[in-house]
C-alpha positions as CSV (number, residue, x, y, z in Angstrom):
1,M,22.0,-27.4,-48.0
2,K,22.0,-23.3,-47.9
3,K,18.3,-23.4,-47.5
4,T,18.7,-26.0,-44.6
5,I,21.3,-24.2,-42.6
6,A,19.4,-21.1,-43.3
7,G,16.5,-22.8,-41.8
8,A,18.5,-24.5,-38.6
9,L,19.5,-21.0,-38.4
10,F,16.3,-19.8,-37.9
11,A,14.9,-22.7,-35.7
12,L,17.8,-21.9,-33.4
13,T,17.0,-18.3,-33.3
14,M,13.6,-18.7,-32.9
15,S,14.2,-21.4,-30.0
16,V,16.7,-18.9,-28.1
17,S,14.3,-16.3,-28.2
18,S,11.5,-18.0,-26.9
19,A,13.7,-18.9,-24.0
20,A,14.8,-15.6,-23.4
21,F,10.8,-14.4,-23.7
22,A,9.6,-17.6,-21.3
23,A,12.3,-16.5,-19.0
24,E,10.5,-12.9,-18.3
25,K,8.0,-14.2,-15.7
26,V,7.4,-12.5,-12.6
27,N,5.0,-13.2,-9.5
28,I,3.7,-10.0,-7.5
29,G,2.8,-9.4,-4.0
30,A,-0.9,-8.1,-4.0
31,P,-1.6,-6.8,-0.4
32,A,-5.3,-5.9,0.3
33,W,-5.5,-2.3,0.1
34,T,-6.2,-0.6,-3.3
35,G,-3.2,1.7,-3.8
36,A,-1.0,-1.4,-3.6
37,Q,-3.7,-3.7,-5.5
38,A,-3.8,-1.0,-8.2
39,I,0.0,-0.6,-8.7
40,A,0.7,-4.6,-8.6
41,H,-2.0,-4.6,-11.8
42,L,-0.2,-2.2,-13.2
43,I,2.7,-3.5,-13.5
44,Q,1.5,-7.4,-14.5
45,E,-0.3,-5.1,-17.4
46,I,3.0,-3.8,-18.7
47,V,4.8,-7.0,-18.3
48,T,2.3,-8.8,-20.2
49,S,1.4,-6.3,-23.0
50,R,4.6,-4.5,-23.4
51,I,7.5,-7.0,-22.2
52,G,5.5,-10.0,-23.7
53,G,6.1,-11.8,-20.7
54,E,4.1,-13.6,-17.7
55,A,2.6,-11.9,-14.4
56,D,0.8,-13.6,-11.7
57,L,-0.7,-11.7,-8.8
58,V,-0.4,-13.4,-5.1
59,P,-2.4,-12.4,-2.3
60,G,0.0,-12.0,1.1
61,D,0.3,-9.6,4.0
62,N,3.8,-7.7,4.2
63,A,5.5,-10.5,6.4
64,A,4.7,-13.0,3.9
65,I,5.8,-10.9,0.7
66,F,8.7,-9.8,2.4
67,A,9.6,-13.2,3.3
68,A,9.3,-14.7,0.0
69,M,11.3,-11.9,-1.7
70,D,13.7,-12.7,0.5
71,S,13.7,-16.8,-0.2
72,G,14.8,-15.5,-3.8
73,K,12.6,-18.9,-4.9
74,G,10.1,-16.9,-7.0
75,D,6.9,-17.7,-5.2
76,I,6.5,-14.0,-4.8
77,D,9.0,-11.5,-6.5
78,V,7.6,-8.1,-6.1
79,H,6.0,-6.0,-3.0
80,P,4.2,-3.1,-5.0
81,D,3.9,-0.4,-2.4
82,V,6.4,-0.3,0.4
83,W,5.0,2.6,2.7
84,L,8.5,3.8,5.0
85,P,9.2,3.9,7.6
86,N,6.1,2.0,8.4
87,Q,7.2,-1.0,7.2
88,K,11.0,-0.1,8.2
89,S,11.4,-3.4,10.4
90,F,11.2,-5.2,7.3
91,T,13.6,-3.4,4.9
92,D,15.8,-3.4,8.0
93,K,15.6,-7.2,7.8
94,Y,15.5,-7.9,4.2
95,V,16.9,-4.8,2.4
96,D,19.7,-3.9,4.9
97,G,19.9,-7.1,6.9
98,T,20.3,-10.0,4.5
99,G,20.6,-8.0,1.4
100,N,18.2,-10.3,-0.3
101,V,15.4,-7.3,-1.4
102,A,16.1,-4.2,-3.2
103,L,13.9,-1.1,-3.1
104,S,12.9,1.1,-6.4
105,E,14.7,4.4,-6.6
106,N,11.3,6.5,-7.5
107,P,9.1,6.5,-4.3
108,Y,5.8,8.8,-4.2
109,E,4.8,10.4,-1.3
110,G,2.1,9.3,1.0
111,K,0.3,11.4,4.4
112,Q,-1.2,9.1,7.1
113,S,-3.8,10.8,9.5
114,F,-6.7,10.3,11.4
115,C,-10.3,11.9,9.8
116,V,-13.8,12.1,10.5
117,S,-16.7,13.0,7.8
118,K,-16.7,17.3,7.2
119,N,-20.3,17.6,8.1
120,F,-19.6,15.7,11.6
121,S,-16.4,18.1,12.2
122,E,-18.3,21.0,11.7
123,T,-21.3,20.4,13.1
124,N,-19.6,18.6,16.5
125,G,-16.5,21.0,16.8
126,V,-14.1,17.9,16.0
127,T,-11.1,19.2,14.4
128,S,-8.6,17.5,16.8
129,I,-7.5,13.7,17.7
130,F,-8.0,14.6,21.1
131,D,-11.6,15.9,20.6
132,L,-12.2,12.1,20.4
133,A,-11.6,11.8,24.0
134,R,-14.7,14.0,24.8
135,P,-17.2,11.9,26.5
136,E,-20.3,13.4,24.6
137,I,-18.6,13.0,21.1
138,A,-17.7,9.2,22.0
139,K,-21.3,9.0,22.7
140,L,-21.7,10.0,19.1
141,M,-19.5,7.4,17.5
142,D,-21.0,4.9,19.8
143,S,-22.3,2.4,17.3
144,D,-22.5,-1.1,19.3
145,G,-24.0,0.6,22.5
146,N,-21.2,0.0,24.7
147,G,-20.6,3.0,26.0
148,K,-17.5,4.0,23.5
149,G,-17.1,5.1,20.3
150,E,-15.2,3.1,17.6
151,I,-12.0,4.3,15.7
152,W,-10.9,2.3,12.3
153,V,-6.7,1.8,13.2
154,G,-6.2,-0.1,9.6
155,A,-6.8,-3.5,8.3
156,P,-5.0,-6.9,9.8
157,G,-1.5,-7.4,8.9
158,W,-0.6,-3.4,8.3
159,A,2.6,-2.0,10.0
160,S,0.6,1.3,10.1
161,A,-2.4,-0.3,12.4
162,N,0.2,-1.0,14.8
163,V,1.2,2.4,14.9
164,N,-2.2,3.8,15.1
165,Q,-3.4,1.3,17.9
166,V,-0.3,2.8,20.2
167,K,-1.4,6.1,19.1
168,V,-5.1,5.4,20.6
169,R,-3.7,4.7,23.9
170,D,-0.8,7.2,23.8
171,Y,-3.4,10.2,22.9
172,G,-5.6,9.2,26.1
173,L,-8.2,7.6,24.2
174,L,-8.9,4.2,24.8
175,P,-11.4,4.8,27.6
176,F,-13.6,6.7,25.0
177,M,-12.7,4.9,21.7
178,D,-12.3,1.3,20.9
179,P,-9.7,0.5,18.4
180,I,-10.6,-1.4,15.6
181,R,-9.1,-3.9,12.8
182,A,-11.1,-4.8,9.7
183,D,-10.6,-4.9,6.1
184,Q,-10.0,-1.7,4.1
185,S,-13.7,-1.9,2.6
186,V,-15.2,-2.4,5.6
187,M,-13.8,1.1,6.5
188,T,-14.9,2.6,3.3
189,A,-18.6,1.4,3.4
190,T,-18.4,2.5,7.2
191,V,-17.6,6.0,6.2
192,G,-20.4,6.4,3.8
193,D,-23.1,4.8,5.8
194,S,-22.3,6.9,8.7
195,I,-22.7,9.9,6.4
196,K,-25.4,8.9,4.9
197,K,-27.2,8.7,8.9
198,G,-25.6,11.6,10.2
199,I,-23.4,9.9,13.0
200,G,-19.8,9.9,13.9
201,Y,-17.3,7.9,12.8
202,A,-13.2,7.7,12.7
203,F,-11.1,6.1,11.2
204,Y,-7.3,6.0,9.9
205,C,-6.9,7.7,6.6
206,Y,-4.0,8.6,4.2
207,S,-3.1,9.9,0.9
208,P,-3.1,8.8,-2.1
209,H,-6.7,7.0,-1.3
210,A,-9.9,7.3,-3.3
211,I,-11.7,8.2,0.0
212,W,-10.5,12.0,-1.0
213,F,-12.8,11.4,-4.2
214,Q,-15.4,9.6,-2.6
215,H,-16.7,11.5,0.1
216,D,-16.4,14.8,2.1
217,V,-14.0,14.1,4.9
218,V,-11.4,16.1,6.8
219,R,-8.3,15.6,8.9
220,L,-7.9,15.7,12.6
221,E,-5.2,17.4,14.1
222,E,-2.0,15.8,15.8
223,P,0.8,17.2,17.9
224,P,3.6,18.0,15.0
225,F,5.9,15.2,13.9
226,D,8.7,14.5,16.9
227,P,10.9,11.9,16.5
228,A,11.3,12.1,20.1
229,N,8.0,11.1,21.2
230,Y,7.8,8.5,18.0
231,K,8.8,5.1,19.0
232,A,7.0,3.0,16.7
233,L,8.0,-0.6,16.8
234,Q,6.7,-3.7,15.1
235,P,6.0,-7.5,16.1
236,S,9.0,-8.3,13.9
237,E,11.3,-6.4,16.1
238,D,10.0,-6.8,19.4
239,P,7.4,-9.4,20.9
240,N,6.3,-6.5,23.4
241,W,6.0,-3.9,20.7
242,Y,2.8,-2.9,21.9
243,E,3.9,-2.2,25.4
244,N,7.7,-0.7,24.3
245,S,6.4,1.6,22.1
246,K,5.4,5.5,22.6
247,V,3.6,7.2,19.7
248,M,2.6,11.1,20.6
249,T,3.0,12.7,17.6
250,E,1.7,12.8,13.9
251,D,3.7,10.9,11.4
252,A,6.3,12.4,9.0
253,L,5.5,12.2,5.4
254,K,6.1,9.0,3.9
255,Q,8.2,7.5,1.2
256,V,6.2,4.5,-0.8
257,Q,8.2,2.8,-3.4
258,I,8.3,-0.4,-5.0
259,A,10.7,-3.5,-3.4
260,Y,11.7,-6.8,-5.6
261,S,13.8,-9.8,-4.9
262,K,17.3,-9.5,-6.0
263,S,16.9,-12.9,-7.4
264,L,14.4,-11.8,-9.8
265,A,17.4,-9.9,-11.6
266,E,18.7,-13.2,-13.0
267,R,15.9,-15.0,-13.8
268,S,14.0,-11.5,-15.5
269,P,16.4,-8.6,-16.2
270,A,13.9,-6.9,-18.0
271,I,11.4,-6.9,-15.7
272,V,13.9,-5.7,-12.9
273,D,14.7,-2.7,-15.3
274,L,10.9,-2.1,-15.7
275,L,10.6,-1.9,-11.7
276,K,13.7,0.1,-11.1
277,N,12.2,3.0,-13.7
278,I,8.6,2.9,-12.9
279,K,7.7,6.7,-11.4
280,L,4.3,7.1,-10.2
281,T,2.6,10.2,-8.3
282,G,0.5,10.4,-5.3
283,E,-2.4,11.7,-7.6
284,D,-1.5,8.7,-9.9
285,V,-2.4,6.1,-7.2
286,S,-5.3,8.1,-5.9
287,S,-7.1,8.1,-9.4
288,F,-6.5,4.5,-9.6
289,A,-8.1,3.9,-6.3
290,Y,-10.8,6.0,-6.8
291,E,-11.6,4.0,-10.2
292,I,-11.4,0.6,-8.4
293,E,-13.3,1.8,-5.8
294,S,-16.2,3.4,-7.9
295,G,-16.4,-0.3,-9.5
296,K,-13.9,-1.0,-12.1
297,S,-11.6,-3.9,-12.2
298,A,-8.0,-2.8,-11.0
299,G,-7.4,-4.8,-14.5
300,E,-9.8,-2.8,-16.0
301,V,-8.0,0.7,-14.8
302,A,-4.5,-0.8,-15.4
303,K,-5.2,-1.9,-19.3
304,A,-6.7,1.8,-19.7
305,W,-4.0,3.7,-18.3
306,V,-1.1,1.9,-19.8
307,A,-3.3,2.5,-23.1
308,A,-3.5,6.1,-22.6
309,N,0.0,6.8,-21.1
310,S,2.2,4.9,-23.6
311,D,4.8,7.8,-23.9
312,R,5.2,7.2,-19.9
313,V,5.3,3.4,-19.9
314,D,7.7,3.7,-22.8
315,G,10.4,5.9,-20.6
316,W,9.8,3.1,-17.9
317,L,10.9,0.4,-20.7
318,G,14.1,2.9,-21.9
319,L,12.5,3.1,-25.3
């Protein structure tokens, strides 16, 4: 009888434990840029290898990820790399508005600029964003023969690309430069190709990013940040965002953090505790990005980093 009761209690305990184990599950949004991919895979690795839960990555842009987090249905629970104030229209709507999305409390710092290669800068005296409005410089950056240079402003779906498109207009560059939107991988490849060929290429650059390890590039000077001359609207705020925006200064330093659906706390509390405690630096993320851009998979990079930084991960897990 005692053995029977003990066996039943053991089976019950294992059943409850298995149910709790199965409950730790998360769907992580995976935006296209490398830093976001790196952090998404890092969260996935910790959830699976240290918490023992399930974690899947779901590709999507900012709008889709925030809308899914807001719905609370679990289709997407996490945005791994929210840049503020770039994505402020989304946090205004879903964090401060509906209140269904929360932000982590440990941001890392980001800086956004425009860049050219160091060699092109030194050879042609290009040190300021306004140097791109010099006709002879625009000609050196003209790859398609239309008489205008090209400047990569970001990828489709990026809030920063909208801001940069406005900047190109308000800095007076449109008569000389065509703003280009393309995947980040296109930008990275074009930077390397332009350096090899000794031709000009201007592009949106930010840190943390692998580009600082990959190529010798320099930031172009912009007017210092001035909130009076920085009105950057997003399509989610105003359908006439482009016409009604005005951006004539550099960006303020950014705070970059993780966002997650508040509904996740009910379904997977251990994962939410992890998300609240993750604390990365810009150097961490640049290192991740460099390794990924060098050919390693984001999953491999995350697995190796977790193994090499066990004490930091333990701290995030409250161990």
